[in-house]
N, C-alpha and C positions, 0 to 999 in steps of 0.2 A: 252289747245292747242296740235292740230292736223296737220300733214301737209298728203298731195297728190300729188304723184307726178305721172306725164303725160308723157309716155314711149313711149308713140305710132311712135315719129320716132326714141325710141333706146338708149341708153345710154351710156355715159362714164366719166372716173373721173373729166375731163375739163368739161363739161357739168356741172356735179353739182356743181362746183366750181360757176360758171357763175349765175346757179339755186339762190345758197345760197347769193352770192354779190347782185344777182338781188330785194333781199327778203328782204332786208336791211341787212347781216351779214354783219359787215365793214373787208375791206379788210388784215387790219392793225391786226385785232387779227387770223385771219388765218397765214398771212405772221411769227406771232410770233411762232405760233407752231411748220411749216415749220423749220422753224431756230433753234429750240428747237433739230429737228432732224439731219435734212442735214449735211452731213459732210464734202460737199463741197456746194459754194454759188447756192442758187435759189433767185428767186426773182418770185414776183408774178405782174401783171400787168394787168390790166380792159383794153376792150375798146368793147365801143357801134359800133352794127353791126346789120347786115337784113339780115335774114335768111327765105326765099321764102315768102318776106314782112311783116313777123316780127322784132319786133325790137327785141332784145335782147342783154345779156351782155355776153362777151367770155375772158376767165381770159386764158392768155398769162404765162404758166412757161416757162423763159427763165434761165437757164442753160450754164456752162463753158463745154465743151467739156470733157469728161472723160474715161479714157479706165479703169476703177473699174468696175470688176463683181460681184456684191455682191449677198451671199449667202442667205438662208432664216435664217440660223444661223447671219450672219453680221444684217440682218433686226431687225430681234428681241433682238440684242444689243443695236444697236439703239435705237430702244424705249424705252426699259427698262432702260436703263439708261438717256433716254431727259427731261428736265422739263416741264412733261405733268400731267395735272387734271386726274386721274386714270379711269374718263369715255373716255375722248378719248385716253387715250393708250391702254383700254382692247377694241375699239372698232378697232383700227387702226390696235394693234394685229393681231385680229380674221378674218379682210378681209385678211390682208396678210396670215395669215395661213389659209383661205380657200385658197387664191394663190397657196401657195405652194403647199397641200398637194394634186390641182389638176394638177399642174403641175407633179407629180411624178406619179398620176394614168396614167395622158395620154401617158407619156410622158417615164415611167420610172424613177427609180433610187429612192432614199435616200431622204424624206421630206426634214431635213436639208441641203442636200448638192445641194438646185435645184440653178441655177441660175435662173434669171426671166427673159434674153431676154427682149422680148417688155416691160413686166413692172416690172420691175425691176432696171429700170433708175433712175437714181434723178426726175422727173419729174413725176413717179408715186408715189415714198415716198410723194408730194409735193400734189400728188392728193389726198390718204390715209389719212394723217394726215389731210391735209388741209379739207375736207368735214368731219370727223369724229371730228375736231371740230369747224366747222360751225354749226352742227349739234349738238353739244353738247351747245351750245349757246343759239341755238330757243328751245330750254327747252323742247318739242314736247312728253305730254304721248305717244303719237302712232304714225305712217309713214305707209299710205297706200301707194299703189302704181298698174297703172294700166298694164295691159299685157303690152310683154313688146316686139318691134319689132328687129327682130333679120337681116333681110339685107339678100341676095342673092348672087351669084357666088363667087370669091374666093378671097384667102387675101395673099401676099406673107409674110411669117416669116421668123427665123432665121432657124426652119423646114423646110423650104420650101413654095413650096406653096400648102393651106390650103382649102377646103373647105369654106362658110359663112352656117350656121355659126361654127365656130371653135370648134374642140373637148372640149377643155378647156371651153368657153362658153357655150355648151349644157351640160357638167356637174355642172360646175355652176350655173347653171339655172333647175335646175331637179329640180320639183313639184313645179317651178311658171311658170302661165300662160304667152304665149310667142307664138306670133306668126311670119312667112317668110310675103316678100315682095318681091316686081317687084322693088326695089334699088339694084344695080348690087354692093350694099358695104358692107361691114361690120359693123353693124349700133349698135351693143351693143359692146363692148368690153369686155376683163376678168377684168380687172379695174374696170370697170364700174359695171358689172355685180358679182364681189365681194363685191364690195361695198353696192349693195341692197341688198344681201341675208343677208349681217353683220345689213342694219338697218332697213329693211322695217319689220314691224309687221306683217301686214297683206294685203290682197293679191284680187284686184277687183277696180270695176267704185271705182269715186267717194263717200265716205263718204257725209250722210246730214254734210253738218256743213254750219256757217256763217265761209265766205272767208275775212279776212281781210287783207292781203298781198298776192301779187303774183310774182314769179322770175322766169325770162325765159334767162335759160342759153343754151350759144350755141355750137356745134360744130365747129371744123377747115373746115369741106369741107362745100361746098354748095351741096348741094343735089335736084334733077330736081324733081319737081313735089310738094315737103314738105317743112316742114320745120327744119332745123336739130338740133333742139332745145328738152332738158325736162323741163317742165313746174313746178314748185314746187308752190303750192298752201297752205297757212298757214291761219289757223283762228280755229275758236272755235269749238266744237262739238256741235250739236242741236237732239232733239228727234223727230226723223220721224214720222208719225201716224201708220206708217206700222211696228216700232217698238218691236210689239207683235206676235205670232207666236200661230199654234195650232197645237197641233201636235198630232195624230191618229193613230191606228190602230186598224184592227179587228183582234182577237186573240179567238179562238174557241179549241185553248188544252193545256189550264191552271187551274189545280185545284184550281176552288174560293173560296178555303180557303186561297191560297195567297192573293188576291185581299186585305185585306188591309192593310199588309205588305207594298205593291206595292205603294199604293197609297199614304202610311206614306215618306216611302224614295221616291217620287217625289217632295214630297213638302217641304222634307231634302234639299234636290240637288236646289232648286231654283225655283220651279213651283208656278205660282202664283194660278194655283187651277186644282184641275185633276177631270176626274169623268166616269162613265160606262155608258153606255146609250146597255138593250140586244137587239141582233136582231138574226136574222134565215139566214147567209147564205147560200149559193149551199149546192143540197142535202138536201137540212133542217136542217141543225147543226144549235143546237143554240151554240152564239157568243157571243162576249161582243164587244164593239166598245171602246180601251182606247181615252180619249181626257184631251191634256196637253195644258193649257195656261200659256206660258210660256215670259215672255223679252228676247229677243234679246242677250243681254252678259251675261243671266245663260241656254241658249239654250243647247250650249253643254255639260252641265255637265247633264240637263236630257236628252237628246240623250243617254248617257252613261250611266246613271240609268234606262230608258226603255229595251236596248238592255242587261244591265245585269239582272234585275229582272224578267223582264218577256219572254218567248219566240218568239216574235215577232222579223222576222226576215230583217221587212222593214216600212218606216212611210212615211204618207202623210202629207206635210207642208204645211200651208196655213198663209198670214200675214194679219191679222187683223187690223182695229183701235178702237181702246180701248175708251172708256170714263167711267169715275169714277169721285163720287163725294169725294170731298173732305172729311176724314174721322181723329175722332179722339176718344180717351178711355179717359174716363171720370171714377168714382166708388163711386160706391153708398153701402148703408149698412144693410144685411139682418141679424135679429139675432146676433148681434153684427160681425160679419163676410161682409171683402168688395167685392164686388163683378163687376165688370169691365161689363161699357156698351159703344158698340162701338158709336158712334151717325155718322152719314150723313148730308154735308149739301150742299144745292143748295143756291146761294147768300147770303150765311153767316146765314140763316137759316135753321133750324134742320129741317127733313125733314124724316128721319127714326132713331129710338135709338132701339137697342137691347140686353138683358144681353150676357155679354158672356155663353156659356152652361158648358164650365168647369170649369166656378168659381160656376156656380147655384148648379152643379151636387155636386163640393166639400163642399158647405157649407149643402146640402141636407145630405150627408153622415155623414157631422159633428153632425149635427142637430138631425139625425137619421128621413127627417119628407121627405114628398113623392118630387121626382125632381118638378112638377109641380105646387106645392104648391109654393117652393121657386123662380121658375120662375115667378109665376103672384107675388107674394109680390115683386120682383128688377122690376119689369114692372110699376108697384105703386110707387115705391121707385124713379125710374128715373122719375115718372110724376110729382113727389111734388117735384122734384131737377130742375125738368124745363130742362131738360133733353129728352125729347120726346115730341113729336108733340101734 
């Protein structure tokens, strides 16, 4: 199960709570987690609302008036002693830790002594703990998110009037795809930004998935011209036909004796195949085009292997469609030794069969026979066993 968050209208803690409840997470489970941490009464209440024509769930966090200002050390103690599961506790501590470190970096002071101001009230404890508990209940293997809208204009804080996005949000979302907008409001809050960077495993457009549930969580403000919501899509990942890449580089400055070990390293790193094609580059220089076929989930390891094992400083990447026959390894016996035979079937019928060369070479070495003779015997044995067409 994977999820994707649409943050094109911004993000806040209460919006994430609403999206979770709307996607089917029981409100009572979130309330129980909040009750385990909150030192004063906090009540979660849902409301069906409309934002720019979209129906959504808004979660209200209702608290009593509190004059207690808590530091990161205080909140860390509350989380550490609460009756929470390890995943919920860990995520809540990480999110609040990010907030504390960011506040200290932006406004100065020691991290443990940071007073959270806007993000330290009881409602923020509810947001962080409730969202951590909700995503733990979903049990997602991956959580993806699209670019985050930040808004524009200015926002009044305890530090005074700050530009949007405020410094804390900019700092929290460093390295994350974001964009401004013509909405003269703060669209992404520090709490929302801290939760995103704690929970999201990958950033970008919606991944290939079969959507099973959708949750729409509303913010408290009506924003002109856009629905002030976060959408959460939950479903099963699907392999797209473009889940395979060809990585290529033209290389003219490597000792050719290195190529066998380079190809071996690339296969060990997860490449499906790797090959060389001789070319002539500008000024008549002889070179090689290195081509590597790799599935998307192994691409990063293979890129790293290319850059560390070769002299190239750049790669071309092309998404390709791949069709493969069903393959199976069978065995035959040649001179008392086992030789694997790779078979490929089309509609249940074997259309290709090839003895494994490494096995053939090992038998030839053990029997002191020519490799070509052992290969021929293995092909005959495969045909006699009905493994070859």
